[in-house]
C-alpha positions as CSV (number, residue, x, y, z in Angstrom):
1,M,143.4,5.4,116.2
2,H,143.2,4.5,112.5
3,S,141.0,7.5,111.7
4,I,143.4,9.8,113.4
5,K,146.3,8.6,111.3
6,I,144.1,9.1,108.1
7,A,143.2,12.6,109.2
8,L,146.8,13.6,110.0
9,S,147.9,12.2,106.6
10,R,145.3,14.2,104.8
11,Y,146.2,17.4,106.7
12,G,149.9,16.8,105.9
13,W,149.2,16.3,102.2
14,F,147.0,19.4,102.2
15,T,149.7,21.5,103.8
16,A,152.3,20.2,101.4
17,G,150.0,21.0,98.4
18,V,149.4,24.6,99.7
19,L,153.1,25.1,100.2
20,L,153.9,23.8,96.7
21,N,151.2,26.1,95.2
22,A,152.6,29.1,97.1
23,F,156.1,28.4,96.0
24,G,155.0,27.9,92.4
25,V,153.1,31.3,92.3
26,A,156.1,33.0,93.8
27,L,158.5,31.4,91.3
28,I,156.3,32.3,88.3
29,T,156.1,35.9,89.5
30,K,159.8,36.3,90.2
31,A,160.5,34.9,86.7
32,A,158.5,37.8,85.3
33,L,156.0,35.5,83.7
34,G,153.1,37.6,85.1
35,T,150.5,36.9,87.7
36,S,147.1,35.5,87.5
37,P,144.1,37.5,88.9
38,I,144.0,35.3,92.0
39,S,147.7,36.0,92.7
40,S,147.5,39.8,92.1
41,L,146.3,40.7,95.6
42,P,149.1,38.8,97.4
43,Y,151.6,40.3,94.9
44,V,150.6,43.9,95.5
45,L,150.5,43.3,99.3
46,S,154.0,41.8,99.1
47,L,155.3,45.0,97.4
48,R,153.9,47.2,100.2
49,F,154.5,45.1,103.4
50,P,157.6,43.2,104.5
51,V,155.9,39.8,104.0
52,T,156.9,37.7,101.0
53,L,154.6,36.8,98.1
54,G,154.7,33.1,99.1
55,Q,153.7,34.0,102.7
56,F,150.8,36.1,101.5
57,T,149.7,33.4,99.1
58,F,149.8,30.8,101.9
């Protein structure tokens, strides 16, 4: 039972970190500060398809 709580906690923190990262990339791009090479593919895909930049980054 204790290991399940630890695993759920780790997955929760991981998900929160990924969401925060996706939000940060979207915010930097919308502020016209540019994109990094790792963010360029989700940015281009978000221009073509009806999915947001944050969703593609996630």
